[in-house]
N, C-alpha and C positions, 0 to 999 in steps of 0.2 A: 350253434356253438359246439365245439368239440371239447370233450373232457379227456385229459390224458393223465394216467395214473401209473407211476413207476415205483413199485414196491421193492425197496432194498432192505438189506439186513438191519440197518440202523435207522434209516429215514425213508419215508414215502414222499416222493416228489409229485406234485399235482400241478397241472397247467390247463389254462383255458385259451383255446385258439378261436379267434373270431375275425372273419373277413381278412385273412391273409397276414395276421400278426398275432403275437402272444398278448392277450388281454391281461393275463395275470399268471403268476406261478408262485408256489409256496411249498413248504415241506412240513410234515408232521412226523412224530415219532412212530416207527413201525412197532406196534404193540398188539399182538394177536389176542391179548386178554381183553382189549376194549371191545365192547359189543358193536354191532353194525350201527345201532341207533346213535352211539356217540359220534362216529365218523359222519353219519348221515346228517345229524343236526348241525355239526360244524360246517359241512359242505353247503347245506341249505342256507345257513346264515351268510356265508361268503357269496353265494350266488345272488342273494337278495340285493347286494350292493351294485349289481350290474343291470338295473332297470328293466327287469322282465325278459332279459335274453334267456333263451331256452336251450338246454343241452339236447341235441338231437342225435349225437353219436358219442360213444365212449370207447376207449381202448385201454387195456390193462396189461402191464408186464410185471411179473412177480417172481421173486426167488423164495417166497414164503407161502406154501400152499394154503395154510389156514387164513392168512390175510387176503389172498386172492379170492377165496370164497366169501369173506366178509365184504370186500369191496364190490364183488359181483352182486351181492345182496343189496348194498347201498344203491348201486346204479338201478337195479330193478325196482326197489321199493320207493326210493326218493325221487328218481328221475323218469321212471318208466322206460328205461333204455337197457337193452341187453348188451353188455360190452363185448368187444372183440378181445379174447384172451390170447395173447401172443405166445406162440411156440413155433418150433420148426415145422410142425404139421399144419398150422394155420396160416403160415406166411411162406408159402413155397417160392415166392418171387425172389427170396434171398436164401438160396440153398445153403444148408449146413453140411459141409462135407467132412464131418468127423466120424469116428467109429460108432458113436451113439448120439445121433442128433437130438433125440428126446431128452438127453441129459444136459443139453446146453441151456444156460439161463436165458430167460426171455429178455433181460436187460442187454445181453450181448448181441442178440438178434436185432434189437432196437438200435444198438450202436452201429451195427453193419448198415442198416437202412439209412441212418443219419449220415454216416461217413460217405456212403455211395451217393446220396443226394447232394452232399457238399462237394465231393471230389470224385468224379467218375473215372477213377483210376485205382491202382493198387495202394493200399494204405495199411498202416498199423494203428489201431485205436488203443490207447492206454487210458483205462478208466480207474481212477484212484479213489476207492471208497473203503469199506470194511476190508475187502480184499482188493488187490490191484490186478486187473486183467489186461492182457495184451492180446488183441484179436487181429488176426491176419486176414485182410479183406482183398479178394482178387479184383482184377480190373473189371470183372463182369458182375461184381456185387455178391460173391459167394464167401461164406465164412470157411476158410481153409483149415482153421485150427487156432491154437493160441497157447497162452501161458497164464497160470493163476498163481499169484504170490501173496503172502500175508500183507495186509495193509499197514500203513505207517502207524496208525493208532494202536493196532493190535500189537505190533512190535514194541511200541513204547510201553504199553501196559504190561506186556510179558516180561520185559526187562526189569521194570520196577518190582514186579511180583516175585520174580525168581532170584534176583540179586539182593542179598540182605542189606548191603551198604549203599544201594542206589535207590533213588525215588523218581517218580515221574517228574519230568521237566516240561516247560512250555515248548510246543513244537514250533520253534523258531530257530533260524540259522544263526550261529554265533558269528562274531566278527572275523574269525579266522578258523582254519581247520585244526590248528594246534591248540587245543583247549588249555587254558591256564588254571582252570578249576574243574571240579567234577561236573558241574552243570554244563559248562561249555564243552567239556569232553564228550558227555552224553549227547548233547545237541549236535555236535559235529558228526558223531557216529550215526545218528538217526537221519539227519537231513542230508549231509554230504555223502554218507554211506548209501542212502536210498537213491541219491542221484547216480551213484556208481552202478547200482543195481539196474536202474532204468536204462542208462546209457549202454551198459554192457549187454543187456538183453536185446536192445534194439540192434546193436552191431551184430550179434549172433543171429537174430531172426533175418536180418537183411542178407547176411552172408549165406545162410542156409536156403533161403527162398530164391534169391538171385534175380528177382524181377527188377525192371527199370522204372524209374520215376516214382518210387515209393514215398508217400507223405506220412509223417508221423503226427497223429492228432491226439490231443490230450483232453480229458474230461474228468468229471468226478469231484466230489467235495474237497479232496485233499490235493488236487493238482496244483493249486495255488501255493502250497508249501514248497513244491519242488520246481515248478516252472521258472521262477526268477533265477535259479541257480544252474541252469543248463540250456544249451542251444539245441537239444535233441528234438524239440517239438517244432513242427512247421506251423501249427496253429493250435491254440487252446480254445475249446468250444464248450463252455459250461453247460449249455442246454442241449448238447448233442443227443443224449438218450431220449429226452422228452420230444425233441424234434424228430428223431427217428420214429418214435411212436406216432407222431403226427403224420409223417410220410406213410407209415404202414396203414393208418386209418383212412388215408385218402386214396389208397390203391383201388 
Protein backbone atom coordinates (compact mmCIF):
# COMPACT_ATOMS: atom_id res chain seq x y z
CA UNK A 1 0.00 0.00 0.00
CA UNK A 2 1.19 3.52 -0.83
CA UNK A 3 0.83 6.38 1.66
CA UNK A 4 0.61 9.85 0.12
CA UNK A 5 1.01 12.98 2.28
CA UNK A 6 0.46 16.49 0.89
CA UNK A 7 1.30 19.07 3.57
CA UNK A 8 -0.30 22.42 2.79
CA UNK A 9 -0.34 25.67 4.72
CA UNK A 10 -3.77 25.02 6.21
CA UNK A 11 -4.49 21.32 5.79
CA UNK A 12 -2.53 18.12 5.22
CA UNK A 13 -4.16 15.78 2.72
CA UNK A 14 -3.44 12.06 3.17
CA UNK A 15 -4.27 9.21 0.82
CA UNK A 16 -3.94 5.42 0.71
CA UNK A 17 -3.45 3.85 -2.73
CA UNK A 18 -4.10 0.13 -3.04
CA UNK A 19 -4.22 -2.07 -6.14
CA UNK A 20 -4.89 0.69 -8.65
CA UNK A 21 -7.41 2.77 -6.70
CA UNK A 22 -7.70 5.17 -3.78
CA UNK A 23 -8.63 3.13 -0.74
CA UNK A 24 -9.12 6.24 1.40
CA UNK A 25 -8.21 9.89 1.61
CA UNK A 26 -8.70 12.44 4.38
CA UNK A 27 -7.30 15.68 5.72
CA UNK A 28 -5.97 16.94 9.04
CA UNK A 29 -5.03 20.42 10.19
CA UNK A 30 -1.44 21.41 9.39
CA UNK A 31 -0.09 22.18 12.85
CA UNK A 32 3.65 22.06 13.42
CA UNK A 33 3.12 22.24 17.21
CA UNK A 34 1.65 18.73 17.24
CA UNK A 35 4.29 16.09 18.09
CA UNK A 36 4.96 13.26 15.67
CA UNK A 37 3.31 10.83 18.11
CA UNK A 38 0.00 12.67 17.75
CA UNK A 39 0.00 12.23 13.98
CA UNK A 40 1.44 8.74 14.30
CA UNK A 41 -1.27 7.44 16.64
CA UNK A 42 -3.99 8.90 14.42
CA UNK A 43 -2.44 7.30 11.33
CA UNK A 44 -2.04 3.93 13.05
CA UNK A 45 -5.69 4.02 14.12
CA UNK A 46 -6.86 4.74 10.58
CA UNK A 47 -4.66 2.02 9.09
CA UNK A 48 -6.07 -0.52 11.54
CA UNK A 49 -9.41 -0.24 9.74
CA UNK A 50 -7.95 -1.78 6.59
CA UNK A 51 -7.42 -5.35 7.73
CA UNK A 52 -3.70 -5.71 7.99
CA UNK A 53 -2.75 -3.97 4.75
CA UNK A 54 0.83 -2.75 5.07
CA UNK A 55 2.29 0.55 3.87
CA UNK A 56 5.39 -0.32 1.86
CA UNK A 57 6.03 3.06 0.28
CA UNK A 58 5.38 6.68 1.23
CA UNK A 59 5.75 10.02 -0.51
CA UNK A 60 5.61 13.48 1.07
CA UNK A 61 5.13 16.92 -0.47
CA UNK A 62 5.38 19.81 1.98
CA UNK A 63 5.37 23.59 2.02
CA UNK A 64 6.12 23.63 5.78
CA UNK A 65 9.64 22.39 6.60
CA UNK A 66 8.86 21.63 10.27
CA UNK A 67 5.90 19.45 9.33
CA UNK A 68 7.90 17.67 6.65
CA UNK A 69 10.36 16.59 9.36
CA UNK A 70 7.50 15.50 11.64
CA UNK A 71 5.84 13.36 8.95
CA UNK A 72 9.17 11.89 7.95
CA UNK A 73 9.59 10.79 11.56
CA UNK A 74 6.04 9.36 11.58
CA UNK A 75 6.78 7.26 8.50
CA UNK A 76 10.05 5.99 9.94
CA UNK A 77 8.85 5.32 13.50
CA UNK A 78 5.33 4.04 12.89
CA UNK A 79 5.66 2.38 9.48
CA UNK A 80 9.35 1.58 9.13
CA UNK A 81 9.31 3.34 5.77
CA UNK A 82 11.59 6.13 4.61
CA UNK A 83 9.41 8.47 2.53
CA UNK A 84 10.34 10.09 -0.73
CA UNK A 85 10.49 13.85 -0.11
CA UNK A 86 9.37 15.62 -3.25
CA UNK A 87 11.46 18.50 -4.60
CA UNK A 88 12.88 19.66 -7.92
CA UNK A 89 16.06 17.74 -7.06
CA UNK A 90 14.35 14.43 -6.20
CA UNK A 91 11.93 14.40 -9.15
CA UNK A 92 14.01 15.26 -12.24
CA UNK A 93 11.46 13.53 -14.48
CA UNK A 94 9.39 16.73 -14.29
CA UNK A 95 11.94 19.52 -14.88
CA UNK A 96 11.37 22.83 -13.11
CA UNK A 97 12.47 25.50 -15.59
CA UNK A 98 12.34 28.50 -13.27
CA UNK A 99 15.13 30.79 -12.08
CA UNK A 100 15.30 28.96 -8.74
CA UNK A 101 13.93 25.42 -8.97
CA UNK A 102 14.72 24.73 -5.31
CA UNK A 103 12.28 27.47 -4.33
CA UNK A 104 9.29 25.88 -6.07
CA UNK A 105 6.82 24.23 -3.69
CA UNK A 106 6.61 20.45 -3.74
CA UNK A 107 2.83 20.66 -4.17
CA UNK A 108 3.34 22.46 -7.48
CA UNK A 109 5.66 19.71 -8.69
CA UNK A 110 3.02 17.16 -7.70
CA UNK A 111 0.44 19.14 -9.67
CA UNK A 112 2.68 19.01 -12.74
CA UNK A 113 3.01 15.24 -12.42
CA UNK A 114 -0.74 14.83 -11.95
CA UNK A 115 -1.60 17.10 -14.87
CA UNK A 116 0.87 15.41 -17.21
CA UNK A 117 -0.41 11.95 -16.28
CA UNK A 118 -3.98 13.11 -16.89
CA UNK A 119 -3.33 15.10 -20.07
CA UNK A 120 -0.12 14.63 -22.00
CA UNK A 121 -0.18 18.07 -23.47
CA UNK A 122 0.26 21.70 -22.44
CA UNK A 123 -1.84 22.77 -19.48
CA UNK A 124 -2.41 25.42 -16.87
CA UNK A 125 -3.05 24.00 -13.40
CA UNK A 126 -4.97 26.29 -11.05
CA UNK A 127 -4.72 25.14 -7.42
CA UNK A 128 -6.98 27.12 -5.11
CA UNK A 129 -6.04 26.83 -1.46
CA UNK A 130 -4.46 29.21 1.05
CA UNK A 131 -2.82 30.73 -2.00
CA UNK A 132 -3.96 30.26 -5.59
CA UNK A 133 -1.25 29.04 -7.93
CA UNK A 134 -1.30 28.96 -11.71
CA UNK A 135 1.31 26.51 -13.03
CA UNK A 136 2.20 26.40 -16.71
CA UNK A 137 3.01 22.82 -17.77
CA UNK A 138 4.69 22.16 -21.11
CA UNK A 139 3.68 19.44 -23.55
CA UNK A 140 6.72 17.49 -22.28
CA UNK A 141 5.78 17.71 -18.60
CA UNK A 142 8.06 20.55 -17.50
CA UNK A 143 7.03 23.36 -15.17
CA UNK A 144 7.71 26.52 -17.18
CA UNK A 145 6.72 28.93 -14.43
CA UNK A 146 3.53 30.37 -13.06
CA UNK A 147 1.64 32.79 -10.88
CA UNK A 148 0.93 32.95 -7.14
CA UNK A 149 -2.05 34.99 -5.92
CA UNK A 150 -3.60 35.38 -2.47
CA UNK A 151 -6.27 32.77 -1.85
CA UNK A 152 -9.96 33.49 -1.59
CA UNK A 153 -10.15 32.91 2.17
CA UNK A 154 -7.13 35.16 2.77
CA UNK A 155 -8.79 37.97 0.84
CA UNK A 156 -12.04 37.46 2.74
CA UNK A 157 -10.32 37.61 6.12
CA UNK A 158 -8.15 40.60 5.16
CA UNK A 159 -11.17 42.58 3.95
CA UNK A 160 -13.04 42.01 7.21
CA UNK A 161 -9.95 42.79 9.28
CA UNK A 162 -8.98 46.01 7.53
CA UNK A 163 -12.41 47.52 6.76
CA UNK A 164 -14.08 48.80 9.92
CA UNK A 165 -17.66 48.57 8.63
CA UNK A 166 -17.35 45.20 6.89
CA UNK A 167 -17.43 41.74 8.39
CA UNK A 168 -16.64 38.28 7.11
CA UNK A 169 -19.44 36.82 5.02
CA UNK A 170 -20.14 33.25 3.91
CA UNK A 171 -18.12 32.39 0.80
CA UNK A 172 -21.17 31.92 -1.38
CA UNK A 173 -22.17 33.54 -4.63
CA UNK A 174 -25.09 35.99 -4.36
CA UNK A 175 -28.04 35.70 -6.71
CA UNK A 176 -26.81 38.66 -8.77
CA UNK A 177 -23.67 40.69 -9.26
CA UNK A 178 -25.36 43.93 -8.22
CA UNK A 179 -25.63 43.52 -4.46
CA UNK A 180 -28.73 44.91 -2.75
CA UNK A 181 -27.10 44.91 0.69
CA UNK A 182 -23.62 44.89 2.16
CA UNK A 183 -23.42 41.11 2.46
CA UNK A 184 -24.42 40.57 -1.18
CA UNK A 185 -22.07 43.32 -2.33
CA UNK A 186 -19.12 41.75 -0.51
CA UNK A 187 -20.00 38.26 -1.76
CA UNK A 188 -20.23 39.56 -5.31
CA UNK A 189 -16.83 41.19 -5.06
CA UNK A 190 -15.26 38.08 -3.56
CA UNK A 191 -16.77 35.35 -5.76
CA UNK A 192 -17.40 37.13 -9.05
CA UNK A 193 -14.35 39.32 -8.58
CA UNK A 194 -12.20 36.22 -8.08
CA UNK A 195 -13.76 34.66 -11.18
CA UNK A 196 -12.54 37.73 -13.05
CA UNK A 197 -9.05 37.28 -11.62
CA UNK A 198 -8.92 33.62 -12.69
CA UNK A 199 -10.36 34.20 -16.16
CA UNK A 200 -8.19 37.25 -16.81
CA UNK A 201 -5.02 35.48 -15.71
CA UNK A 202 -5.76 32.47 -17.93
CA UNK A 203 -6.28 34.77 -20.94
CA UNK A 204 -2.99 36.54 -20.21
CA UNK A 205 -1.03 33.29 -19.72
CA UNK A 206 -2.40 31.74 -22.90
CA UNK A 207 -1.63 34.86 -24.91
CA UNK A 208 1.91 35.15 -23.52
CA UNK A 209 2.64 31.43 -23.89
CA UNK A 210 1.16 30.92 -27.33
CA UNK A 211 0.97 27.11 -27.18
CA UNK A 212 -1.81 25.20 -28.94
CA UNK A 213 -4.31 22.89 -27.25
CA UNK A 214 -3.85 24.22 -23.72
CA UNK A 215 -6.16 22.65 -21.14
CA UNK A 216 -7.04 24.44 -17.91
CA UNK A 217 -7.24 22.11 -14.91
CA UNK A 218 -8.62 23.16 -11.53
CA UNK A 219 -7.94 21.67 -8.12
CA UNK A 220 -7.68 22.67 -4.46
CA UNK A 221 -10.10 23.05 -1.58
CA UNK A 222 -11.66 26.28 -2.83
CA UNK A 223 -12.05 25.51 -6.52
CA UNK A 224 -15.65 24.48 -5.82
CA UNK A 225 -16.46 28.06 -4.86
CA UNK A 226 -15.39 29.37 -8.27
CA UNK A 227 -15.92 26.48 -10.68
CA UNK A 228 -19.73 26.77 -10.99
CA UNK A 229 -19.46 30.42 -12.06
CA UNK A 230 -16.99 30.17 -14.94
CA UNK A 231 -16.36 28.12 -18.06
CA UNK A 232 -12.59 28.62 -17.82
CA UNK A 233 -11.88 25.09 -16.52
CA UNK A 234 -11.69 22.18 -18.93
CA UNK A 235 -11.68 19.82 -15.95
CA UNK A 236 -11.85 20.08 -12.17
CA UNK A 237 -9.82 17.35 -10.47
CA UNK A 238 -10.10 17.49 -6.65
CA UNK A 239 -7.43 14.79 -6.13
CA UNK A 240 -4.94 16.12 -8.67
CA UNK A 241 -2.17 16.86 -6.15
CA UNK A 242 -2.34 13.57 -4.27
CA UNK A 243 -2.67 11.72 -7.56
CA UNK A 244 0.44 13.51 -8.78
CA UNK A 245 2.26 12.28 -5.70
CA UNK A 246 1.07 8.77 -6.48
CA UNK A 247 2.47 9.12 -10.02
CA UNK A 248 5.80 10.35 -8.61
CA UNK A 249 5.97 7.43 -6.16
CA UNK A 250 5.44 4.96 -8.98
CA UNK A 251 8.24 6.33 -11.17
